[in-house]
N, C-alpha and C positions, 0 to 999 in steps of 0.2 A: 158283343152285337155294336157295329157301328152305327152311329146316329147321322141319318142324312140330313137333319137339320140341324147341323153343329153349329153355334155360333159362335164359338173361339176361333180365333184367329189361327192362318197357317201356323206361325211362329207357337202357339201355345199345342194346336195339333199336333205337329212335328216331334216337340219334345222340349223344345226351347234353343238355349245356346248348346249344349254340348251334341245334339243329333244336328243342328244343323253346321257346327263346324266341319263333324263329320261325312257331311254331306257334302260338301265345298270340299274338304280334302279329297274325299274319292273322285270328285269331277275333275281335277286336276289332275290325279294319279292315271286317271282314264286319258287326258287329253296328252299325257306325256309318254304315253306307251301303245297309245292306239294305232297302228299304220295308216288308217281310215284319218284321222285328225292330223297329220303332219302339215298340213297347210296353216290350219288354224294355229296348232302349234308354234308355228314359225311368226305370227304376227305378235307372241308374248316375248317379253325379256326369258334369257337363259334360266334363270331364278324365277321359281312361278309364285315365290313366296309374296310380294307385294301384291299381286293379281289375286288371290288364295285371299289376302285379308279385307282388299278391297271390296271384293264379290262377298264376303261374308257379311262385312258391315252395310253394303246395300242389300242384301238379301233378309237383312236381321230386320230393317225396318220395314223392308216393302211385305215382309209377311207378317207385319202387326206385330213387332217386336219391339228394342229400341233402336231410336232412329242415329244409329252409330254414323253412318255415311255422311247423313247430313250435317252431323255435329262435329265431324270433322274437317268436313271437303264442301258443305254448302249443297246445293242442289242437283242432284245426279246428272239431267240432262245428257243421260244414255246414248240418245243418238248421236249427238253432237261430240259428245267424247269419242265416239267409234267411227266418226268420218273419216279419219286419217287412215283407216282400215278398209280395204276393199270387200265387203261382206255381200255375196252372192247367195243363190240358195244351197250352193254348197257346205259353204262356211257356214251356213245357218245349220242344215241338215247335222254338220259332225259337231256344231254346240251341241244341237240335241240330241246325238248320240251319246256323248260324254255324259251329259246331265241323265240321261233314259237310265243309262248304267247306275249311276251313284244314286237315282232315286230306288230302283231295285234294291240295291244294297243296303242303303238305309232307312227306308221308308216302309215298315211291316203291311200298315193299313193300305190295301188297294185302292180303296175311294179316294183316299189323299193323295195317292199316287198319282192316282188319274188324273185329279183336278188340279197339282201342281204342274205335270207332265203338258196339260192344253195352257196353262196359265204362261208356262216358261216358253211353248211354242209360241204365243202370241208376243211376246217378248223379243224372243230369236227373230222372228220373222217381220218384227217393226225394225229391227237395226237392219235390215238388209239396206245396202245403198247401190248396188248394181246389179244390172240386169242378170 
């Protein structure tokens, strides 16, 4: 039975480091494999390991776990760091497709999946810098 007033952080509810690593790994595996995401895949380096590590570190802190990204790189300044890339609705939707698949595969709790999907959509939409 899922408690709707769960006061634990996303990080705790997700299952901590192990599940978060799985989520991020699956996210980038989808980005690498899906035909529909070739445009955003092309925005990344040939080797996705650095992007994977950075997303893991960022999400750890964003979800209420250890602030790994901030400890290593300082404030994320997400929008500023993504300005060199043309991010429109299509890029946002491609990113969300990868995340939706990764969430479906790694997060058993439907309510948590829905919450995270909505939160990720807000972030992805905020990253848009092109019409």
